SEGULO-821640 format. One record per residue (C-alpha): residue in three letters; x, y, z. Coordinates in steps of 0.001 Angstrom, whole numbers, padded with zeros to 6 digits, always signed. Each point is the difference from the previous one (the first is absolute). Layout:
BEGIN
alaXYZ/...
REM end
This chain:
BEGIN
unk-010308+035137+041412/unk-003057-001919-000324/unk+000574-000822-003815/unk+003104-001288+000966/unk-001764-002257+002559/unk-002752-001006-002680/unk+002686-001099-001932/unk+001359-002161+002338/unk-003171-001695+001046/unk-000981-000910-004040/unk+003526-001205-000293/unk-000611-002378+003157/unk-003231-001004-001489/unk+001571-000999-002669/unk+002702-002219+001502/unk-002655-001615+002271/unk-002187-000671-002691/unk+002489-002085-001866/unk+000402+002391-002982/unk+003041+001812+001253/unk+000728+003546-000182/unk+001441+000550-003335/unk-001893-000487-003132/unk+001503-000968-003363/unk+002328+002654-001362/unk-001032+002576+002719/unk+002266+001407+002262/unk+002462-002452+001751/unk+001808+000120+003315/unk+002565+002921+000153/unk+002748-002588+000413/unk-000539-001119-003690/unk+000795+003620-001415/unk+003788-000775-000216/unk-000706-003393-002059/unk+000921+000412-003495/unk-001380-002394-003013/unk+000771+000106-003552/unk-003306+000770-001797/unk-001299-002975-002045/unk-002556+000493-003079/unk-001287-003005-000628/unk+000722-002102-003395/unk-003022+000809-002161/unk-001728-002294-002533/unk+002251-000338-003109/unk-001951-001109-003367/unk+002202-003083-001644/unk-000376+001761-003345/unk+001787+002940+001607/unk+002756-001932+001722/unk-000020-003973+000378/unk+003075-000453+001637/unk+000214+000904+004313/unk+003485+000106+001301/unk+000538+000008+003738/unk+002879-000704+002773/unk-000637-002402+002751/unk-000571+001528+003780/unk+000628-002037+003061/unk-000235+002976+002533/unk-002741-000380+002526/unk+000523+002995+001888/unk-003347+001692-000909/unk-002249-002729+001510/unk+001716+000018+003293/unk-000411+003821+000167/unk-003654+000260-001176/unk-000421-002881+002848/unk+001629+002616+002229/unk-002302+002452-000769/unk-003195-001876+000257/unk+000906-001451+003174/unk+000646+003298+001071/unk-003799+000986-000727/unk+000363+002106-003630/unk-000367-001221-003736/unk+003481+000418-002101/unk+000628+003254-002060/unk-000653-001556-003827/unk+003701+000065-001018/unk+001397-002172+002621/unk-002132-002610-000802/unk+002280-001878-002776/unk-002274-002580-000878/unk+002431-002678-001386/unk+002223-000043+003455/unk-003336-000923+001622/unk-000707-002602-002586/unk+004152-001294+000625/unk-000143+000244+003915/unk-001599-003453-000086/unk+001505-003477-000570/unk-002466-001999-002583/unk-000522-003516-000567/unk+001109-000584-003765/unk+002569-002177-001205/unk+003573+000644+000194/unk+002732-000549-002620/unk+001427-003534-001650/unk+003240-001217+000050/unk+001028+002229-002986/unk-001788+003059+000932/unk+001179+003060+001594/unk-003464+001685-000371/unk-003309-001912-000355/unk-003144+001888-001418/unk-003254-000436+001163/unk-003058+001493-001609/unk-004027-000108+000314/unk-002214+001677-002061/unk-003787+000701+001662/unk-002220+002784+000349/unk+000390+003574+002207/unk-001825-000769+003120/unk-000777+003910+000536/unk-000878+000191-003956/unk-001321-003291-000977/unk-000234+000997-003663/unk+003916+000619-000095/unk+002463-003280-000195/unk+002296+000134+002553/unk+003877-001496-000649/unk+002046-001185+002793/unk+003847-000502-000402/unk+002304-001396+002110/unk+003741-000468+000094/unk+001402-002092+002628/unk+003806-000159+000162/unk+002308-002966+001373/unk+000226-000867+003410/unk+003148+000149+001624/unk+000634-001233+003635/unk+000869+002636+001819/unk+002705-002265+002059/unk+001901-001140-003230/unk-000292+003283-001882/unk+003117+002553-000499/unk+001058+001908+003257/unk-000911+003374+000549/unk+001898+003163+000800/unk-002519+002239+001315/unk+000129+003614+001118/unk-002838+001518+001974/unk+000145+003776-000457/unk-001978+001115+003130/unk-001851+003246+000638/unk+000764+001111+003488/unk-001250+003458-000136/unk-002481+001523+002304/unk-002992-000747-001966/unk+000722-003316+000760/unk-000552-000367+003762/unk-003566-001012-000220/unk-000768-003880+000878/unk-000947-000729-003556/unk+003046+001359-001068/unk+003573-001336+000942/unk-001384-001848+002664/unk-002100-001994-002254/unk+003279+000076-002379/unk+002131-001542+002552/unk-002596-002676+000735/unk-000128-000704-003818/unk+003884-000375+000032/unk+000329-002358+002696/unk-002393-002278-002253/unk+002073+000373-002403/unk+003390-000843+001448/unk-001262-003220+001798/unk-000674-001171-003543/unk+003387+000754-001947/unk+002359-002648-000248/unk+003758-000375+000720/unk+000685+000873-003476/unk-001638+003485-000057/unk+001416+003554+001290/unk-001752+002683+001339/unk+000675+003597+000283/unk-001547+002799+001706/unk+000165+003868-001197/unk-001774+002411+001869/unk-000548+003538-000818/unk-001653+003136+001707/unk+002264+003089+000514/unk+002565-001988-001922/unk+000791-003159-000996/unk+001605-002970+001933/unk+000883-003558-000151/unk-001585-002073+003111/unk+001283-003187-001413/unk+001746-001167-002846/unk+000637-003541-001504/unk-001833-001643+002788/unk+000366-003639+000193/unk-003619-001336-000136/unk+001211-002822+002585/unk+000425+002826+002624/unk-003722+000574+000270/unk+000478+001266+003655/unk+002707+002735-001311/unk-002498+001218-002785/unk-003074-000089+002109/unk+001668+002422+002600/unk+001452+002412-002372/unk-003889-000008-001608/unk-001832+000139+003621/unk+002932+002962+000468/unk-001806+002265-002606/unk-001486+003510+001241/unk-001908+002587-001579/unk+001020+003308-000108/unk+001306+002986-002327/unk-000389+001481-003521/unk+000042-002236-002869/unk+002338-000093-003124/unk-000788-002849-001931/unk+002436+000580-003048/unk+003118-000316+002005/unk-001464-003346+001814/unk-000627-001451-003669/unk+003603+000747-000784/unk+001231-001138+002722/unk-001942-003402-000288/unk+001042-000861-003267/unk+003988+000332+001092/unk-000793-002260+002740/unk-001953-002430-002816/unk+003052+000160-002078/unk+002640-000891+002682/unk-002291-003072+001161/unk-000967-001001-003536/unk-000774-003587-000586/unk+000916-001477-003464/unk-002982-001463-001237/unk-002043+000882+002888/unk-002798+002047+000377/unk+001257+003524+000585/unk-002831+002243+001381/unk-000519+002990+001941/unk-002839+000623+001978/unk-001566+003196+000694/unk-002082+000063+003130/unk-001757+003780+000839/unk-003049+001202+000430/unk+000402+002433-003462/unk+000824+003193+002088/unk+003914+000605-001326/unk+002086+002629-001743/unk+001091-001496-002892/unk+002953+002075+000069/unk+000212+000154-003790/unk-000613+002478-002721/unk-003564-001677-000348/unk-001687-003242+000447/unk+000988-000857-003805/unk+003615+000122+001110/unk-000573-001978+002485/unk-001741-002744-002109/unk+002438+000018-002445/unk+002719-000543+002406/unk-001596-003089+001371/unk-000514-001179-003949/unk+003826+000953-000307/unk+000710-002901+002657/unk-002111-002792-001390/unk+003071-000886-002213/unk+002148-000852+003006/unk-002486-002411+000797/unk-001052+001741+002997/unk-004326+000441-000157/unk-001626+002494+002182/unk-003677-001133+002103/unk-002112+002070+002174/unk-001738-000278+003064/unk-002756+002193+001007/unk-001046+000842+003541/unk-002578+001937+001969/unk-002326+002709-000939/unk-000136+003950-000626/unk+003451-000068-002126/unk-000087-002588-002517/unk+001197+001370-003037/unk-001177-003174-001842/unk+000449+001419-003718/unk+003561+000452+000982/unk+000345-003315+001570/unk-001455-001904-002314/unk+002182+001961-003095/unk+003041-000966+001772/unk-000377-003915+000201/unk-000948+000078-003581/unk+003076+001716-000820/unk+002006-002216+001917/unk-001415-003666-001164/unk-001296-000385+003516/unk-003622-000342+001788/unk-002164+002530+001680/unk-001685-001214+003599/unk-002070+001716+002236/unk+000399-001312+003833/unk-003304+001138+001837/unk+000458-003007+002459/unk+002121-003172+001723/unk-002168-002291-002125/unk+000685+002005-003138/unk+003896-000536+000937/unk-000111-003408+000311/unk-001711-000112-003414/unk+002934+001603-001329/unk+002774-001486+001629/unk-001414-003813+000567/unk-002840-000791-002204/unk+001436+001672-003234/unk+003981+000199+000824/unk+000813-001731-003218/unk-002243+002225-002120/unk+000996+003153+001819/unk+003595-000705-000164/unk+000811-002702-002957/unk-000291+001601-003414/unk+000025-002846-002566/unk-001285+001859-002936/unk+000537+003970-000927/unk-001411+002363-002246/unk-003191-002058-000443/unk-002535+001689-002704/unk-003323-001225-001486/unk-001243+000974-003089/unk-003542-001134-001595/unk-001316+000323-002964/unk-003660-000236-000462/unk-002160-001629-002999/unk-002640+002552-001295/unk-002058-002599-001376/unk-000465-000993+003898/unk+000455+003263+002049/unk-001399+003323-000866/unk+002462+001840+002761/unk+001631-000619+003249/unk+001001+001500+003161/unk+002903-001057+002235/unk-001122+000411+003476/unk+002886+001325+002239/unk+003780+000651-001045/unk-000339+003613-001102/unk+003067+000635+000748/unk+001432-003168-001593/unk-001166+000147-003462/unk+002405+000131-002744/unk+000327+001075-003510/unk-000328-002725-002887/unk+003961-000062-000830/unk+000783+000091+003778/unk-000525-003944+000178/unk+002888-001171-002127/unk+002073+003061+000869/unk+002593-002011+002421/unk+001189+003295+001373/unk-003481+001147+001241/unk-000357-001010+003724/unk-003127-001509+001560/unk-000786-001804+003042/unk+001263-002739+001496/unk-001414-003241+001538/unk+001327-002341+003030/unk+000211-003688+001063/unk-003458-001142-000060/unk-002023+003469-001041/unk-003167+000145-001225/unk-001167+002733-002203/unk-003584+000633-001188/unk-001370+002183-002319/unk-003638+000534-001256/unk-001189+001423-003418/unk-003796+000833-000423/unk-001025-000642-003551/unk-002777+001520-002134/unk-001116-003154-002354/unk+000347+000814-003733/unk-003842-000584-000426/unk-000728+003142+002717/unk-002027+002619-000934/unk+001809+002120+002451/unk+001929+003348-001278/unk+003795+000124+001044/unk+001567+003549-000861/unk+002803+000206-002410/unk+003312+000451+001044/unk+003309+000782-002035/unk+002828-002200+000056/unk+003331-000568-001529/unk-000476-002368-003061/unk+001156-003411+000636/unk+001475-001784-003260/unk+000196-004115+001104/unk-003210-000989+001186/unk-001254-003956+000361/unk-003513+000279-000543/unk-001988+001784-003351/unk-003256-000383+000974/unk+000208-003072-002368/unk+002207-002582+001310/unk+000115-001961+003506/unk-003782+000953+000203/unk-000158-002424+003365/unk+002791+001210+001718/unk-001038+003297+002476/unk+004185+000999+000700/unk+003074-000555-000081/unk+002134+000582+003466/unk+003506+000585-000646/unk+002746+000235+003380/unk+003456+001106-000361/unk+002241-000468+003497/unk+003477-000327+000688/unk+002051-002205+002158/unk+001237+001874+002841/unk+003749+000482-001451/unk-000923+000358-003669/unk-000570+002848-002018/unk-002048-001981-003115/unk-003859-001034+000841/unk-001700-002745-000943/unk-003054-000571-001822/unk-002928-002171+001148/unk-003453+000018-001749/unk-003591-001013+000528/unk-002881-000050-001765/unk-003435+000199+001083/unk-002666-000979-001716/unk-003628+001801-000274/unk-001671-003834+001381/unk+001654+000202+002959/unk-002724+002509+001606/unk-001777-001472+002653/unk-003086+000883+002162/unk+001318-001946+002907/unk+003416+001379+001199/unk+002152-001501+002713/unk+000308+001242+003463/unk+003311+001641-000576/unk-001708+001970-002724/unk-002823+000876+002140/unk+002486+001184+002910/unk+002140+001715-002352/unk-002892+002400-001309/unk-001641+000333+003423/unk+003203+001828+000552/unk+000013+001992-003322/unk-003928+001130+000668/unk+001424+000942+003063/unk+002589+002470-001159/unk-002713+001514-002518/unk-002179+000998+002884/unk+002465+001260+002030/unk+001172+002221-002965/unk-003475+000709-000936/unk+001078-001120-002951/unk-002060+001396-003053/unk+000508-004069-001592/unk-001730-001317+003107/unk-003364-000546-001464/unk-002283-002199+002150/unk+002846-000462+002727/unk-001143-000664+003390/unk+001978-000576+003453/unk-002737-003103+000449/unk+001057-001281-003166/unk+003587-000098+000940/unk-000722-001212+003488/unk-001793-002497-001519/unk+002135-001529-002472/unk+003213+000288+002413/unk-001962-002136+002301/unk-000243-002603-002591/unk+003853-000377-000309/unk+001185-000726+003730/unk+000956-003474-000819/unk+002939+001334-000829/unk+001038+002649+002633/unk+003765-000221+001192/unk+000391+001929+002914/unk-003642+001212+000057/unk+000698+002919-002254/unk-002816-000537-001888/unk-002331-000191+003199/unk+001425+003317+000920/unk-000764+001497-003443/unk-003573-000624+000516/unk+000241+001836+003228/unk+001721+002817-001376/unk-002899+000088-003171/unk-002762-000383+002954/unk+001962+003049+001963/unk-000004+001584-003592/unk-004018-000291-000588/unk-000419+001848+003324/unk+002017+002746-000440/unk-001607+000730-003685/unk-003373+000071+001204/unk-001316-002179-002766/unk+000061-003549-001687/
REM end
């Protein structure tokens, strides 16, 4: 009894001191024990002489950032596998140039030094898609598949979901249709093909949703696809959106069977996105995978402000696809690059041959989307030793070590139009002379988010990363801060710094 009381007093002292009761990678609150995350093995540094080509798929999910924000605000640091750096970076908007008249995707690049390891270079690559006005875009057939099982009872789950859907309904257009399928002990149709002009009726159905019963996710998914098929809009945006806390019984032989089922439905023109809610049951690994297999997006909604971000500020980007199966491939010039490391995107890395294989699935980009990726680079004249790795040989290479001596790399992008099955190619050469010691504020902010991710992961590649440096760099980038997301980021870093007991 005395030991238990002492433990409570110690925890209270930590909380009152501003440090929080939970240190990094120690025991977490009991309600997190049911949450599952895919293991992430960070991309290593690769010797350019071993493999000069890096290939990966874009990722526009942002669930990781809002999920770790929830954890930090609840008073503890996230486990490292909850931290996907690419999703943290791509949570924010960036003030970079958009497409020209004849472009579907515009390429932005900037090459400077890595603030946490100044002896290394840091390459920022940004892709920005064509911005389509939501009000003039294609009509939408949206089927919300809503988990109303007993685990959805708490205020941060079904009640927050109902508020979130209310925001979306208020922004629907007369051309849009909305359906609602619920699942608990069984799957039911609460609304089918709702006319977006009848907002009061739709909102009444939403407000009538109640949580209770067991969970049967797979039967709900099957029914949702039937509803989506009956209300299919030719040439429109047809999408199922699963909203759940993640605690559902898939009902099929395995999760892989469910993934295969969702992936097979892409050919019908119905895509699949996921909205995560609440704490304690989050099956982050499954939810992310289902969205990936369904050509969809995975968001985690932890507040009404996040719902506004998804359903108001980024409605076009989250609902209107403008480029599908977007892949990037970079060939580094060994004359200037001794080694490189792709930061994040661990579950999006592709094989060399996948780039030209139009049957290989990749990520999709919505209207006005910005995707940012970073490579940390070891310069060719560095004395640093990079462990050698074994790769399958690549036959067709541009750089031989004797040509194009001024080029740092060649960046290639493949993407498809939403209704096409054949990809198009864009290429950009980046010169070594573009290196600058004076990086832009957008580079500074995005790299600050990367550095924060390295700290949260306790990455072996964090070098001299510090919370203080992250805060200082992010503070210099507040001139462009739509909806105050960057200001909120700084507050989050400060909170994490207190929880970590260190700089």
